[in-house]
C-alpha positions in Angstrom: 0.0 0.0 0.0 1.4 3.4 -0.9 0.7 6.3 1.5 1.1 9.8 0.3 1.9 12.8 2.5 1.7 16.6 1.8 5.4 17.5 2.4 7.8 15.8 -0.1 10.7 16.4 2.4 9.0 14.2 5.0 10.3 10.8 4.1 8.1 7.9 5.3 9.9 5.8 7.9 10.0 2.1 8.5 8.1 0.9 11.6 11.2 0.9 13.9 11.9 4.6 13.3 8.3 6.0 13.7 8.1 8.5 16.6 5.7 10.9 18.2 6.3 14.4 17.0 3.7 16.1 19.1 1.4 15.2 22.0 -0.8 17.6 23.9 -4.1 17.7 25.7 -6.4 20.7 26.2 -9.3 20.5 28.6 -12.7 21.8 27.5 -14.1 24.6 29.7 -16.8 22.2 31.0 -14.0 20.1 32.7 -15.7 16.9 31.3 -13.7 16.5 28.1 -10.1 16.7 26.9 -9.1 17.4 23.3 -6.0 15.3 22.4 -3.6 16.4 19.6 -1.3 13.6 18.4 1.2 13.9 15.5 3.5 11.1 14.2 6.5 11.1 11.9 5.7 9.9 8.4 5.3 6.1 8.2 5.5 3.3 5.6 3.2 1.0 7.5 0.1 2.0 9.5 0.8 2.4 13.2 -1.5 1.9 16.1 -1.7 3.8 19.4 -3.1 3.3 22.9 -4.1 6.6 24.7 -4.8 6.7 28.4 -5.7 9.5 30.7 -5.1 9.0 34.4 -6.8 11.2 37.1 -4.8 12.8 40.0 -5.1 9.6 42.0 -3.5 7.5 39.2 -6.8 5.8 38.2 -7.6 5.5 34.5 -10.3 8.1 33.7 -10.4 7.6 29.9 -8.9 5.4 27.3 -8.9 5.2 23.5 -7.3 2.8 20.9 -6.3 3.9 17.4 -5.8 0.9 15.1 -3.7 1.2 12.0 -4.2 4.9 11.3 -3.6 6.4 7.9 -3.4 9.9 9.4 -0.2 11.4 10.8 -2.1 14.2 12.6 -5.0 13.2 14.8 -7.4 15.1 17.1 -9.9 13.3 19.4 -11.9 14.0 22.5 -11.7 11.9 25.6 -14.8 12.1 27.9 -14.2 12.0 31.6 -16.6 10.3 34.0 -19.0 12.8 35.7 -17.5 12.4 39.1 -13.9 13.1 37.9 -12.0 15.4 40.3 -10.3 18.5 39.1 -6.5 18.5 39.2 -3.4 17.3 37.3 -4.2 14.4 34.9 -1.5 12.4 33.1 -2.0 11.7 29.3 0.0 8.7 28.1 0.4 7.4 24.6 2.1 4.2 23.3 2.7 3.9 19.5 3.1 0.4 18.2 2.8 -2.0 15.3 1.0 -5.2 15.5 1.7 -8.2 13.3 -1.6 -10.1 12.7 -1.9 -13.9 12.2 -1.8 -15.2 8.6 -4.9 -16.6 6.9 -3.3 -20.1 7.1 -3.2 -19.9 10.9 -6.0 -17.4 12.0 -6.2 -19.1 15.4 -2.6 -18.3 16.2 -2.1 -16.0 19.2 -1.0 -12.5 18.5 2.7 -11.9 18.8 3.9 -9.1 21.1 3.5 -5.7 19.5 6.5 -3.7 18.3 6.4 -0.6 20.6 8.2 2.2 18.8 7.5 5.2 21.0 5.9 6.4 24.2 4.9 9.9 25.3 3.4 11.5 28.4 2.2 15.0 29.3 0.4 16.6 32.2 -3.0 18.3 31.8 -4.6 20.5 34.4 -8.4 19.9 34.6 -10.2 22.9 36.2 -12.6 22.5 39.0 
């Protein structure tokens, strides 16, 4: 599969070299949602990502999975539970590639994913 990007100087990288370029989160004024901005380096194969938002106590407040994205720049909203406390939340992202079983052996267990990058930022949720 060929993937085309806007900037001809941005050369698509093999899976082992794909990295996070940008990661940030901005709380909505209502304190119940967080807008996530995620940008990856150009890639030859489609990466996946796990996104987790932990509350001030370290408990997971929201989670999202992105599977084999074709987009390098992504925006998404994570919704917090209604009883979420205000304070400093931790946004964590893991970028990985997953090899899937072949058609000859569809029942085979999934091999461990190739984790290529991780990122973490702090977000202040207003009260």
